N, CA, C, O and CB atoms as a CASP TS submission, in Angstrom:
PFRMAT TS
TARGET T0000
AUTHOR 0000-0000-0000
METHOD Language model
MODEL 1
PARENT N/A
ATOM      1  N   MET     1       7.009  64.785  37.890  1.00  0.00           N
ATOM      2  CA  MET     1       8.013  64.102  37.587  1.00  0.00           C
ATOM      3  C   MET     1       8.304  62.965  38.723  1.00  0.00           C
ATOM      4  O   MET     1       8.580  63.019  39.922  1.00  0.00           O
ATOM      5  CB  MET     1       9.079  65.045  37.349  1.00  0.00           C
ATOM      6  N   ILE     2       8.010  61.346  37.275  1.00  0.00           N
ATOM      7  CA  ILE     2       8.913  60.598  38.392  1.00  0.00           C
ATOM      8  C   ILE     2       9.893  60.153  39.028  1.00  0.00           C
ATOM      9  O   ILE     2      10.728  59.981  38.140  1.00  0.00           O
ATOM     10  CB  ILE     2       8.883  60.111  38.491  1.00  0.00           C
ATOM     11  N   SER     3      10.439  59.791  40.163  1.00  0.00           N
ATOM     12  CA  SER     3      11.316  59.674  40.642  1.00  0.00           C
ATOM     13  C   SER     3      12.279  58.462  40.327  1.00  0.00           C
ATOM     14  O   SER     3      11.735  57.379  40.108  1.00  0.00           O
ATOM     15  CB  SER     3      10.934  59.834  41.637  1.00  0.00           C
ATOM     16  N   GLY     4      13.672  58.539  40.284  1.00  0.00           N
ATOM     17  CA  GLY     4      14.501  57.916  40.847  1.00  0.00           C
ATOM     18  C   GLY     4      14.182  56.538  41.209  1.00  0.00           C
ATOM     19  O   GLY     4      14.310  55.484  40.586  1.00  0.00           O
ATOM     20  N   ARG     5      13.534  56.930  42.886  1.00  0.00           N
ATOM     21  CA  ARG     5      12.682  56.015  44.398  1.00  0.00           C
ATOM     22  C   ARG     5      12.318  54.659  43.305  1.00  0.00           C
ATOM     23  O   ARG     5      12.534  53.472  43.064  1.00  0.00           O
ATOM     24  CB  ARG     5      10.618  57.093  45.368  1.00  0.00           C
ATOM     25  N   GLN     6      11.630  55.831  42.907  1.00  0.00           N
ATOM     26  CA  GLN     6       9.940  55.392  41.989  1.00  0.00           C
ATOM     27  C   GLN     6      10.109  53.949  41.040  1.00  0.00           C
ATOM     28  O   GLN     6       9.739  52.775  41.027  1.00  0.00           O
ATOM     29  CB  GLN     6       9.419  56.948  40.515  1.00  0.00           C
ATOM     30  N   ILE     7      11.256  55.296  39.970  1.00  0.00           N
ATOM     31  CA  ILE     7      11.335  53.843  39.338  1.00  0.00           C
ATOM     32  C   ILE     7      12.074  52.700  39.568  1.00  0.00           C
ATOM     33  O   ILE     7      11.796  51.657  38.976  1.00  0.00           O
ATOM     34  CB  ILE     7      11.596  53.919  38.282  1.00  0.00           C
ATOM     35  N   ARG     8      12.781  52.757  40.181  1.00  0.00           N
ATOM     36  CA  ARG     8      13.438  50.950  40.835  1.00  0.00           C
ATOM     37  C   ARG     8      12.687  50.678  41.198  1.00  0.00           C
ATOM     38  O   ARG     8      12.265  49.743  40.518  1.00  0.00           O
ATOM     39  CB  ARG     8      14.497  50.495  41.904  1.00  0.00           C
ATOM     40  N   GLU     9      11.670  51.012  42.483  1.00  0.00           N
ATOM     41  CA  GLU     9      10.335  50.536  43.060  1.00  0.00           C
ATOM     42  C   GLU     9      10.039  49.695  41.987  1.00  0.00           C
ATOM     43  O   GLU     9      10.517  48.563  41.915  1.00  0.00           O
ATOM     44  CB  GLU     9       9.156  51.656  43.396  1.00  0.00           C
ATOM     45  N   ALA    10       9.293  50.158  41.153  1.00  0.00           N
ATOM     46  CA  ALA    10       8.050  49.915  39.731  1.00  0.00           C
ATOM     47  C   ALA    10       9.006  49.449  39.076  1.00  0.00           C
ATOM     48  O   ALA    10       8.898  49.838  37.913  1.00  0.00           O
ATOM     49  CB  ALA    10       7.121  51.296  38.804  1.00  0.00           C
ATOM     50  N   ARG    11       9.940  48.779  39.226  1.00  0.00           N
ATOM     51  CA  ARG    11      10.704  47.790  38.231  1.00  0.00           C
ATOM     52  C   ARG    11      11.001  46.628  38.858  1.00  0.00           C
ATOM     53  O   ARG    11      11.374  45.657  38.200  1.00  0.00           O
ATOM     54  CB  ARG    11      12.013  48.307  37.675  1.00  0.00           C
ATOM     55  N   ALA    12      10.824  46.561  40.718  1.00  0.00           N
ATOM     56  CA  ALA    12      11.071  45.588  41.595  1.00  0.00           C
ATOM     57  C   ALA    12       9.734  44.657  41.850  1.00  0.00           C
ATOM     58  O   ALA    12       9.645  43.491  42.234  1.00  0.00           O
ATOM     59  CB  ALA    12      11.604  46.258  42.848  1.00  0.00           C
ATOM     60  N   MET    13       8.620  45.726  41.449  1.00  0.00           N
ATOM     61  CA  MET    13       7.467  45.117  41.828  1.00  0.00           C
ATOM     62  C   MET    13       6.962  44.178  40.545  1.00  0.00           C
ATOM     63  O   MET    13       6.159  43.246  40.515  1.00  0.00           O
ATOM     64  CB  MET    13       6.422  46.253  42.285  1.00  0.00           C
ATOM     65  N   LEU    14       7.752  44.798  39.507  1.00  0.00           N
ATOM     66  CA  LEU    14       7.153  43.807  37.827  1.00  0.00           C
ATOM     67  C   LEU    14       8.259  43.173  37.665  1.00  0.00           C
ATOM     68  O   LEU    14       8.252  42.489  36.641  1.00  0.00           O
ATOM     69  CB  LEU    14       6.741  44.727  36.101  1.00  0.00           C
ATOM     70  N   LYS    15       9.548  43.112  38.484  1.00  0.00           N
ATOM     71  CA  LYS    15      10.371  41.957  38.247  1.00  0.00           C
ATOM     72  C   LYS    15      10.884  42.349  36.728  1.00  0.00           C
ATOM     73  O   LYS    15      11.713  41.571  36.256  1.00  0.00           O
ATOM     74  CB  LYS    15       9.484  40.433  38.402  1.00  0.00           C
ATOM     75  N   TRP    16      10.504  43.410  35.952  1.00  0.00           N
ATOM     76  CA  TRP    16      11.488  44.227  35.104  1.00  0.00           C
ATOM     77  C   TRP    16      12.905  44.752  35.610  1.00  0.00           C
ATOM     78  O   TRP    16      13.122  45.463  36.592  1.00  0.00           O
ATOM     79  CB  TRP    16      10.780  45.397  34.722  1.00  0.00           C
ATOM     80  N   ASP    17      13.834  44.215  34.679  1.00  0.00           N
ATOM     81  CA  ASP    17      15.671  44.857  34.793  1.00  0.00           C
ATOM     82  C   ASP    17      15.427  45.581  32.965  1.00  0.00           C
ATOM     83  O   ASP    17      14.742  45.782  31.962  1.00  0.00           O
ATOM     84  CB  ASP    17      17.578  42.889  34.979  1.00  0.00           C
ATOM     85  N   VAL    18      16.664  45.683  33.727  1.00  0.00           N
ATOM     86  CA  VAL    18      16.523  47.299  32.719  1.00  0.00           C
ATOM     87  C   VAL    18      16.454  47.295  31.335  1.00  0.00           C
ATOM     88  O   VAL    18      16.024  48.239  30.674  1.00  0.00           O
ATOM     89  CB  VAL    18      17.786  48.291  32.829  1.00  0.00           C
ATOM     90  N   ALA    19      17.016  45.883  30.728  1.00  0.00           N
ATOM     91  CA  ALA    19      16.615  45.642  29.158  1.00  0.00           C
ATOM     92  C   ALA    19      14.971  45.713  28.835  1.00  0.00           C
ATOM     93  O   ALA    19      14.374  45.943  27.783  1.00  0.00           O
ATOM     94  CB  ALA    19      17.166  44.039  28.688  1.00  0.00           C
ATOM     95  N   THR    20      14.480  45.408  30.234  1.00  0.00           N
ATOM     96  CA  THR    20      13.042  45.117  29.356  1.00  0.00           C
ATOM     97  C   THR    20      11.943  46.931  29.939  1.00  0.00           C
ATOM     98  O   THR    20      10.760  47.201  29.729  1.00  0.00           O
ATOM     99  CB  THR    20      11.991  42.921  30.247  1.00  0.00           C
ATOM    100  N   LEU    21      13.018  47.742  30.657  1.00  0.00           N
ATOM    101  CA  LEU    21      11.890  49.055  30.900  1.00  0.00           C
ATOM    102  C   LEU    21      12.542  49.627  29.884  1.00  0.00           C
ATOM    103  O   LEU    21      12.061  50.729  29.622  1.00  0.00           O
ATOM    104  CB  LEU    21      11.755  50.068  32.461  1.00  0.00           C
ATOM    105  N   HIS    22      13.718  49.229  29.000  1.00  0.00           N
ATOM    106  CA  HIS    22      14.530  50.053  27.791  1.00  0.00           C
ATOM    107  C   HIS    22      13.338  49.575  27.087  1.00  0.00           C
ATOM    108  O   HIS    22      12.456  50.417  26.915  1.00  0.00           O
ATOM    109  CB  HIS    22      16.310  49.606  27.140  1.00  0.00           C
ATOM    110  N   LYS    23      13.104  48.210  26.577  1.00  0.00           N
ATOM    111  CA  LYS    23      11.828  47.748  25.380  1.00  0.00           C
ATOM    112  C   LYS    23      10.552  48.768  25.668  1.00  0.00           C
ATOM    113  O   LYS    23      10.227  49.616  24.837  1.00  0.00           O
ATOM    114  CB  LYS    23      11.157  45.831  25.647  1.00  0.00           C
ATOM    115  N   ARG    24       9.847  48.593  26.964  1.00  0.00           N
ATOM    116  CA  ARG    24       8.602  49.378  26.967  1.00  0.00           C
ATOM    117  C   ARG    24       8.745  51.100  26.956  1.00  0.00           C
ATOM    118  O   ARG    24       8.342  52.116  26.390  1.00  0.00           O
ATOM    119  CB  ARG    24       7.826  48.901  28.288  1.00  0.00           C
ATOM    120  N   SER    25       9.425  50.716  27.775  1.00  0.00           N
ATOM    121  CA  SER    25       9.811  52.761  26.808  1.00  0.00           C
ATOM    122  C   SER    25      10.488  52.804  26.018  1.00  0.00           C
ATOM    123  O   SER    25       9.817  53.606  25.368  1.00  0.00           O
ATOM    124  CB  SER    25      10.581  54.102  27.482  1.00  0.00           C
ATOM    125  N   SER    26      11.838  52.538  25.041  1.00  0.00           N
ATOM    126  CA  SER    26      12.322  53.424  23.781  1.00  0.00           C
ATOM    127  C   SER    26      12.846  54.478  25.241  1.00  0.00           C
ATOM    128  O   SER    26      12.612  55.685  25.302  1.00  0.00           O
ATOM    129  CB  SER    26      10.785  54.153  22.250  1.00  0.00           C
ATOM    130  N   VAL    27      13.293  53.991  25.898  1.00  0.00           N
ATOM    131  CA  VAL    27      14.410  54.967  26.525  1.00  0.00           C
ATOM    132  C   VAL    27      15.759  54.447  26.262  1.00  0.00           C
ATOM    133  O   VAL    27      15.898  53.241  26.060  1.00  0.00           O
ATOM    134  CB  VAL    27      14.275  55.138  28.128  1.00  0.00           C
ATOM    135  N   ASP    28      16.347  54.914  26.252  1.00  0.00           N
ATOM    136  CA  ASP    28      17.796  54.269  26.388  1.00  0.00           C
ATOM    137  C   ASP    28      18.529  53.222  27.926  1.00  0.00           C
ATOM    138  O   ASP    28      19.428  54.059  27.994  1.00  0.00           O
ATOM    139  CB  ASP    28      18.718  55.708  26.243  1.00  0.00           C
ATOM    140  N   GLU    29      18.655  52.867  28.340  1.00  0.00           N
ATOM    141  CA  GLU    29      19.327  51.515  29.483  1.00  0.00           C
ATOM    142  C   GLU    29      20.323  52.711  30.307  1.00  0.00           C
ATOM    143  O   GLU    29      20.160  52.781  31.526  1.00  0.00           O
ATOM    144  CB  GLU    29      20.617  49.761  28.433  1.00  0.00           C
ATOM    145  N   GLY    30      21.417  53.711  29.617  1.00  0.00           N
ATOM    146  CA  GLY    30      22.256  54.014  30.129  1.00  0.00           C
ATOM    147  C   GLY    30      20.938  55.335  31.011  1.00  0.00           C
ATOM    148  O   GLY    30      20.713  55.455  32.216  1.00  0.00           O
ATOM    149  N   VAL    31      20.409  56.003  30.009  1.00  0.00           N
ATOM    150  CA  VAL    31      19.591  56.978  30.963  1.00  0.00           C
ATOM    151  C   VAL    31      18.929  56.707  31.864  1.00  0.00           C
ATOM    152  O   VAL    31      18.878  57.385  32.890  1.00  0.00           O
ATOM    153  CB  VAL    31      18.823  57.617  30.512  1.00  0.00           C
ATOM    154  N   ILE    32      17.991  55.176  31.567  1.00  0.00           N
ATOM    155  CA  ILE    32      17.271  54.916  33.088  1.00  0.00           C
ATOM    156  C   ILE    32      18.188  54.240  34.120  1.00  0.00           C
ATOM    157  O   ILE    32      17.645  53.974  35.192  1.00  0.00           O
ATOM    158  CB  ILE    32      15.924  53.888  32.973  1.00  0.00           C
ATOM    159  N   ARG    33      19.458  53.923  33.984  1.00  0.00           N
ATOM    160  CA  ARG    33      20.293  53.653  35.072  1.00  0.00           C
ATOM    161  C   ARG    33      20.898  55.562  35.418  1.00  0.00           C
ATOM    162  O   ARG    33      21.508  55.351  36.466  1.00  0.00           O
ATOM    163  CB  ARG    33      21.705  52.253  34.478  1.00  0.00           C
ATOM    164  N   ARG    34      21.010  56.671  35.236  1.00  0.00           N
ATOM    165  CA  ARG    34      21.024  57.924  35.315  1.00  0.00           C
ATOM    166  C   ARG    34      20.566  58.256  36.476  1.00  0.00           C
ATOM    167  O   ARG    34      21.125  58.726  37.467  1.00  0.00           O
ATOM    168  CB  ARG    34      20.446  58.487  34.396  1.00  0.00           C
ATOM    169  N   ALA    35      18.973  57.826  36.153  1.00  0.00           N
ATOM    170  CA  ALA    35      17.078  58.270  36.369  1.00  0.00           C
ATOM    171  C   ALA    35      17.308  57.617  37.959  1.00  0.00           C
ATOM    172  O   ALA    35      17.173  58.441  38.863  1.00  0.00           O
ATOM    173  CB  ALA    35      15.384  57.090  34.970  1.00  0.00           C
ATOM    174  N   GLU    36      17.684  56.030  38.413  1.00  0.00           N
ATOM    175  CA  GLU    36      17.912  55.169  38.848  1.00  0.00           C
ATOM    176  C   GLU    36      18.985  55.612  40.533  1.00  0.00           C
ATOM    177  O   GLU    36      18.596  55.366  41.675  1.00  0.00           O
ATOM    178  CB  GLU    36      18.420  54.393  37.586  1.00  0.00           C
ATOM    179  N   ASN    37      20.218  56.232  40.189  1.00  0.00           N
ATOM    180  CA  ASN    37      21.170  56.777  40.512  1.00  0.00           C
ATOM    181  C   ASN    37      20.512  57.791  41.575  1.00  0.00           C
ATOM    182  O   ASN    37      21.493  58.177  42.211  1.00  0.00           O
ATOM    183  CB  ASN    37      21.921  57.251  39.349  1.00  0.00           C
ATOM    184  N   VAL    38      19.586  58.313  42.012  1.00  0.00           N
ATOM    185  CA  VAL    38      18.934  59.049  42.532  1.00  0.00           C
ATOM    186  C   VAL    38      17.746  58.685  43.360  1.00  0.00           C
ATOM    187  O   VAL    38      17.380  57.513  43.268  1.00  0.00           O
ATOM    188  CB  VAL    38      18.741  59.709  41.732  1.00  0.00           C
ATOM    189  N   ASP    39      17.321  59.189  43.864  1.00  0.00           N
ATOM    190  CA  ASP    39      16.181  59.158  45.041  1.00  0.00           C
ATOM    191  C   ASP    39      14.899  59.690  44.426  1.00  0.00           C
ATOM    192  O   ASP    39      13.901  58.972  44.375  1.00  0.00           O
ATOM    193  CB  ASP    39      16.580  60.140  46.421  1.00  0.00           C
ATOM    194  N   GLY    40      14.901  61.183  43.862  1.00  0.00           N
ATOM    195  CA  GLY    40      14.571  62.164  44.020  1.00  0.00           C
ATOM    196  C   GLY    40      14.061  62.006  42.516  1.00  0.00           C
ATOM    197  O   GLY    40      13.584  61.028  41.940  1.00  0.00           O
ATOM    198  N   THR    41      14.422  63.775  41.917  1.00  0.00           N
ATOM    199  CA  THR    41      14.148  63.829  40.490  1.00  0.00           C
ATOM    200  C   THR    41      15.561  63.740  40.294  1.00  0.00           C
ATOM    201  O   THR    41      16.533  64.207  40.888  1.00  0.00           O
ATOM    202  CB  THR    41      13.309  65.115  39.815  1.00  0.00           C
ATOM    203  N   PRO    42      15.366  62.848  39.071  1.00  0.00           N
ATOM    204  CA  PRO    42      16.046  62.224  38.238  1.00  0.00           C
ATOM    205  C   PRO    42      16.659  63.318  37.032  1.00  0.00           C
ATOM    206  O   PRO    42      15.875  64.010  36.382  1.00  0.00           O
ATOM    207  CB  PRO    42      15.131  61.098  37.760  1.00  0.00           C
ATOM    208  N   SER    43      18.563  63.401  36.762  1.00  0.00           N
ATOM    209  CA  SER    43      18.298  64.622  35.458  1.00  0.00           C
ATOM    210  C   SER    43      18.499  64.267  34.110  1.00  0.00           C
ATOM    211  O   SER    43      19.359  64.491  33.259  1.00  0.00           O
ATOM    212  CB  SER    43      19.268  65.868  35.534  1.00  0.00           C
ATOM    213  N   ILE    44      16.958  63.359  34.210  1.00  0.00           N
ATOM    214  CA  ILE    44      16.799  63.441  32.109  1.00  0.00           C
ATOM    215  C   ILE    44      15.709  64.288  32.153  1.00  0.00           C
ATOM    216  O   ILE    44      15.119  64.969  32.992  1.00  0.00           O
ATOM    217  CB  ILE    44      16.260  61.691  30.919  1.00  0.00           C
ATOM    218  N   MET    45      15.619  63.978  30.766  1.00  0.00           N
ATOM    219  CA  MET    45      14.783  64.793  29.917  1.00  0.00           C
ATOM    220  C   MET    45      13.181  64.833  30.273  1.00  0.00           C
ATOM    221  O   MET    45      12.811  63.661  30.217  1.00  0.00           O
ATOM    222  CB  MET    45      14.985  64.270  28.500  1.00  0.00           C
ATOM    223  N   LEU    46      12.346  65.469  30.532  1.00  0.00           N
ATOM    224  CA  LEU    46      10.799  65.417  30.951  1.00  0.00           C
ATOM    225  C   LEU    46       9.868  64.225  30.247  1.00  0.00           C
ATOM    226  O   LEU    46       9.086  63.512  30.876  1.00  0.00           O
ATOM    227  CB  LEU    46      10.110  66.896  30.524  1.00  0.00           C
ATOM    228  N   PHE    47      10.011  64.185  29.407  1.00  0.00           N
ATOM    229  CA  PHE    47       9.534  63.207  27.976  1.00  0.00           C
ATOM    230  C   PHE    47      10.215  62.110  28.508  1.00  0.00           C
ATOM    231  O   PHE    47       9.484  61.236  28.974  1.00  0.00           O
ATOM    232  CB  PHE    47      10.113  63.664  26.184  1.00  0.00           C
ATOM    233  N   GLN    48      11.369  61.931  28.561  1.00  0.00           N
ATOM    234  CA  GLN    48      11.938  60.118  28.773  1.00  0.00           C
ATOM    235  C   GLN    48      11.388  60.255  30.407  1.00  0.00           C
ATOM    236  O   GLN    48      11.647  59.173  30.934  1.00  0.00           O
ATOM    237  CB  GLN    48      14.303  59.623  28.545  1.00  0.00           C
ATOM    238  N   ALA    49      11.050  60.726  30.920  1.00  0.00           N
ATOM    239  CA  ALA    49      10.810  60.349  32.360  1.00  0.00           C
ATOM    240  C   ALA    49       9.299  60.026  32.471  1.00  0.00           C
ATOM    241  O   ALA    49       8.838  59.336  33.380  1.00  0.00           O
ATOM    242  CB  ALA    49      11.244  61.561  33.404  1.00  0.00           C
ATOM    243  N   GLY    50       8.328  60.755  31.158  1.00  0.00           N
ATOM    244  CA  GLY    50       6.514  60.465  30.898  1.00  0.00           C
ATOM    245  C   GLY    50       7.422  59.105  30.298  1.00  0.00           C
ATOM    246  O   GLY    50       7.365  58.151  31.075  1.00  0.00           O
ATOM    247  N   LEU    51       7.921  58.955  29.543  1.00  0.00           N
ATOM    248  CA  LEU    51       7.589  57.114  28.523  1.00  0.00           C
ATOM    249  C   LEU    51       8.324  56.040  29.541  1.00  0.00           C
ATOM    250  O   LEU    51       8.464  54.841  29.300  1.00  0.00           O
ATOM    251  CB  LEU    51       8.733  56.889  26.396  1.00  0.00           C
ATOM    252  N   ILE    52       8.686  56.607  30.523  1.00  0.00           N
ATOM    253  CA  ILE    52       8.973  55.699  31.935  1.00  0.00           C
ATOM    254  C   ILE    52       7.998  55.329  32.513  1.00  0.00           C
ATOM    255  O   ILE    52       7.814  54.176  32.904  1.00  0.00           O
ATOM    256  CB  ILE    52       9.664  56.283  33.003  1.00  0.00           C
ATOM    257  N   GLN    53       7.233  56.272  32.645  1.00  0.00           N
ATOM    258  CA  GLN    53       6.446  56.785  33.646  1.00  0.00           C
ATOM    259  C   GLN    53       5.216  55.458  32.718  1.00  0.00           C
ATOM    260  O   GLN    53       4.808  54.383  33.156  1.00  0.00           O
ATOM    261  CB  GLN    53       6.167  58.938  33.740  1.00  0.00           C
ATOM    262  N   GLN    54       4.938  56.121  31.370  1.00  0.00           N
ATOM    263  CA  GLN    54       3.873  55.403  30.626  1.00  0.00           C
ATOM    264  C   GLN    54       3.937  54.077  30.758  1.00  0.00           C
ATOM    265  O   GLN    54       3.233  53.357  31.465  1.00  0.00           O
ATOM    266  CB  GLN    54       3.865  55.657  29.282  1.00  0.00           C
ATOM    267  N   ALA    55       4.919  53.754  29.962  1.00  0.00           N
ATOM    268  CA  ALA    55       5.499  52.274  30.016  1.00  0.00           C
ATOM    269  C   ALA    55       4.894  51.279  32.168  1.00  0.00           C
ATOM    270  O   ALA    55       4.182  50.278  32.243  1.00  0.00           O
ATOM    271  CB  ALA    55       7.981  52.719  29.741  1.00  0.00           C
ATOM    272  N   PHE    56       5.276  51.759  32.964  1.00  0.00           N
ATOM    273  CA  PHE    56       4.902  51.415  34.101  1.00  0.00           C
ATOM    274  C   PHE    56       3.358  51.038  34.265  1.00  0.00           C
ATOM    275  O   PHE    56       2.911  49.926  34.546  1.00  0.00           O
ATOM    276  CB  PHE    56       5.308  52.411  34.887  1.00  0.00           C
ATOM    277  N   GLU    57       2.648  52.207  34.029  1.00  0.00           N
ATOM    278  CA  GLU    57       1.541  52.496  34.042  1.00  0.00           C
ATOM    279  C   GLU    57       0.573  51.517  33.129  1.00  0.00           C
ATOM    280  O   GLU    57      -0.594  51.183  33.330  1.00  0.00           O
ATOM    281  CB  GLU    57       1.582  53.785  33.748  1.00  0.00           C
ATOM    282  N   ARG    58       1.491  51.172  32.034  1.00  0.00           N
ATOM    283  CA  ARG    58       0.343  50.149  30.590  1.00  0.00           C
ATOM    284  C   ARG    58       0.187  48.792  31.502  1.00  0.00           C
ATOM    285  O   ARG    58      -0.816  48.126  31.759  1.00  0.00           O
ATOM    286  CB  ARG    58       1.463  49.559  28.462  1.00  0.00           C
ATOM    287  N   ALA    59       1.683  48.625  31.929  1.00  0.00           N
ATOM    288  CA  ALA    59       1.546  47.373  32.823  1.00  0.00           C
ATOM    289  C   ALA    59       1.282  47.069  34.287  1.00  0.00           C
ATOM    290  O   ALA    59       1.716  46.193  35.035  1.00  0.00           O
ATOM    291  CB  ALA    59       2.520  46.848  32.708  1.00  0.00           C
ATOM    292  N   GLY    60       0.093  48.470  34.522  1.00  0.00           N
ATOM    293  CA  GLY    60      -1.355  48.454  35.779  1.00  0.00           C
ATOM    294  C   GLY    60      -0.866  48.894  36.711  1.00  0.00           C
ATOM    295  O   GLY    60      -1.473  48.731  37.769  1.00  0.00           O
ATOM    296  N   LEU    61       0.393  49.616  36.732  1.00  0.00           N
ATOM    297  CA  LEU    61       1.288  50.466  38.038  1.00  0.00           C
ATOM    298  C   LEU    61       0.787  51.790  38.302  1.00  0.00           C
ATOM    299  O   LEU    61       0.500  52.127  37.154  1.00  0.00           O
ATOM    300  CB  LEU    61       2.943  50.752  37.699  1.00  0.00           C
ATOM    301  N   ARG    62       0.369  53.155  39.321  1.00  0.00           N
ATOM    302  CA  ARG    62      -0.069  53.618  39.250  1.00  0.00           C
ATOM    303  C   ARG    62       1.079  54.124  40.531  1.00  0.00           C
ATOM    304  O   ARG    62       1.923  53.452  41.123  1.00  0.00           O
ATOM    305  CB  ARG    62      -1.306  53.328  38.957  1.00  0.00           C
ATOM    306  N   PHE    63       0.829  55.117  40.620  1.00  0.00           N
ATOM    307  CA  PHE    63       1.810  56.629  41.366  1.00  0.00           C
ATOM    308  C   PHE    63       1.819  57.340  42.126  1.00  0.00           C
ATOM    309  O   PHE    63       2.181  58.423  41.666  1.00  0.00           O
ATOM    310  CB  PHE    63       2.002  57.534  40.980  1.00  0.00           C
ATOM    311  N   GLY    64       1.480  57.403  43.774  1.00  0.00           N
ATOM    312  CA  GLY    64       0.556  58.226  44.467  1.00  0.00           C
ATOM    313  C   GLY    64       1.629  59.509  43.727  1.00  0.00           C
ATOM    314  O   GLY    64       2.536  59.530  42.895  1.00  0.00           O
ATOM    315  N   ARG    65       0.782  60.660  44.733  1.00  0.00           N
ATOM    316  CA  ARG    65       1.386  62.226  45.019  1.00  0.00           C
ATOM    317  C   ARG    65       3.349  62.216  45.425  1.00  0.00           C
ATOM    318  O   ARG    65       4.406  62.466  44.844  1.00  0.00           O
ATOM    319  CB  ARG    65       0.297  62.936  46.757  1.00  0.00           C
ATOM    320  N   GLY    66       3.037  61.918  46.302  1.00  0.00           N
ATOM    321  CA  GLY    66       4.726  61.628  46.738  1.00  0.00           C
ATOM    322  C   GLY    66       5.808  60.469  46.249  1.00  0.00           C
ATOM    323  O   GLY    66       6.154  60.501  45.068  1.00  0.00           O
ATOM    324  N   SER    67       6.314  59.520  47.059  1.00  0.00           N
ATOM    325  CA  SER    67       7.071  58.888  46.279  1.00  0.00           C
ATOM    326  C   SER    67       6.796  57.089  46.100  1.00  0.00           C
ATOM    327  O   SER    67       7.443  56.211  45.527  1.00  0.00           O
ATOM    328  CB  SER    67       8.401  59.297  46.828  1.00  0.00           C
ATOM    329  N   GLY    68       5.578  57.081  46.854  1.00  0.00           N
ATOM    330  CA  GLY    68       4.995  55.599  47.034  1.00  0.00           C
ATOM    331  C   GLY    68       4.880  55.213  44.645  1.00  0.00           C
ATOM    332  O   GLY    68       4.837  55.952  43.662  1.00  0.00           O
ATOM    333  N   VAL    69       4.885  53.259  44.938  1.00  0.00           N
ATOM    334  CA  VAL    69       4.978  53.137  43.652  1.00  0.00           C
ATOM    335  C   VAL    69       3.169  52.458  44.538  1.00  0.00           C
ATOM    336  O   VAL    69       3.065  51.859  45.609  1.00  0.00           O
ATOM    337  CB  VAL    69       6.580  52.127  42.609  1.00  0.00           C
ATOM    338  N   LEU    70       1.994  52.891  43.521  1.00  0.00           N
ATOM    339  CA  LEU    70       1.005  51.673  43.498  1.00  0.00           C
ATOM    340  C   LEU    70       0.749  50.639  43.159  1.00  0.00           C
ATOM    341  O   LEU    70       0.864  51.000  41.988  1.00  0.00           O
ATOM    342  CB  LEU    70       0.356  51.733  43.253  1.00  0.00           C
ATOM    343  N   GLY    71       0.325  48.956  43.005  1.00  0.00           N
ATOM    344  CA  GLY    71       0.276  48.088  42.339  1.00  0.00           C
ATOM    345  C   GLY    71      -1.367  48.858  42.045  1.00  0.00           C
ATOM    346  O   GLY    71      -2.018  49.752  42.587  1.00  0.00           O
ATOM    347  N   PRO    72      -1.621  47.611  40.472  1.00  0.00           N
ATOM    348  CA  PRO    72      -3.650  47.978  40.172  1.00  0.00           C
ATOM    349  C   PRO    72      -4.189  48.409  41.226  1.00  0.00           C
ATOM    350  O   PRO    72      -3.518  48.702  42.216  1.00  0.00           O
ATOM    351  CB  PRO    72      -4.812  46.612  39.826  1.00  0.00           C
ATOM    352  N   ALA    73      -5.087  48.482  41.193  1.00  0.00           N
ATOM    353  CA  ALA    73      -6.193  49.496  41.430  1.00  0.00           C
ATOM    354  C   ALA    73      -7.228  47.824  41.813  1.00  0.00           C
ATOM    355  O   ALA    73      -7.265  46.972  40.925  1.00  0.00           O
ATOM    356  CB  ALA    73      -6.718  50.873  39.669  1.00  0.00           C
ATOM    357  N   ARG    74      -7.622  47.689  42.527  1.00  0.00           N
ATOM    358  CA  ARG    74      -8.642  46.108  42.650  1.00  0.00           C
ATOM    359  C   ARG    74      -9.537  45.589  41.538  1.00  0.00           C
ATOM    360  O   ARG    74      -9.600  44.447  41.081  1.00  0.00           O
ATOM    361  CB  ARG    74      -9.800  46.216  43.838  1.00  0.00           C
ATOM    362  N   ASP    75     -10.355  46.906  41.135  1.00  0.00           N
ATOM    363  CA  ASP    75     -10.773  46.052  39.794  1.00  0.00           C
ATOM    364  C   ASP    75     -10.237  45.745  38.468  1.00  0.00           C
ATOM    365  O   ASP    75     -10.805  45.199  37.521  1.00  0.00           O
ATOM    366  CB  ASP    75     -11.720  46.475  39.407  1.00  0.00           C
ATOM    367  N   GLU    76      -8.606  46.354  38.602  1.00  0.00           N
ATOM    368  CA  GLU    76      -7.836  46.101  37.384  1.00  0.00           C
ATOM    369  C   GLU    76      -7.329  44.543  37.117  1.00  0.00           C
ATOM    370  O   GLU    76      -6.839  43.897  36.191  1.00  0.00           O
ATOM    371  CB  GLU    76      -6.606  47.039  37.461  1.00  0.00           C
ATOM    372  N   GLU    77      -7.771  44.320  38.576  1.00  0.00           N
ATOM    373  CA  GLU    77      -6.530  42.788  38.845  1.00  0.00           C
ATOM    374  C   GLU    77      -7.635  41.710  38.521  1.00  0.00           C
ATOM    375  O   GLU    77      -7.148  40.588  38.650  1.00  0.00           O
ATOM    376  CB  GLU    77      -5.685  42.439  40.939  1.00  0.00           C
ATOM    377  N   ALA    78      -9.089  41.672  38.108  1.00  0.00           N
ATOM    378  CA  ALA    78      -9.874  40.668  37.884  1.00  0.00           C
ATOM    379  C   ALA    78     -10.016  39.832  36.515  1.00  0.00           C
ATOM    380  O   ALA    78     -10.810  38.894  36.445  1.00  0.00           O
ATOM    381  CB  ALA    78     -10.934  41.158  38.197  1.00  0.00           C
TER
END
């Protein structure tokens, strides 16, 4: 499951505000804020975390096994 820290980092990398993530993921803004309030596993539904992660992945981000966020792969940038 995506961590609160990863959500914050991914939003910063993409320069998205909470409203933009809401529009792209269909997850309520309050849920996103609650998820971002922790560094580790957020207290949100698994499907909500999945929708958030999918929105970031559609924007080209990847997530490492740890707590990091990776930008697009080199071949995706071209």
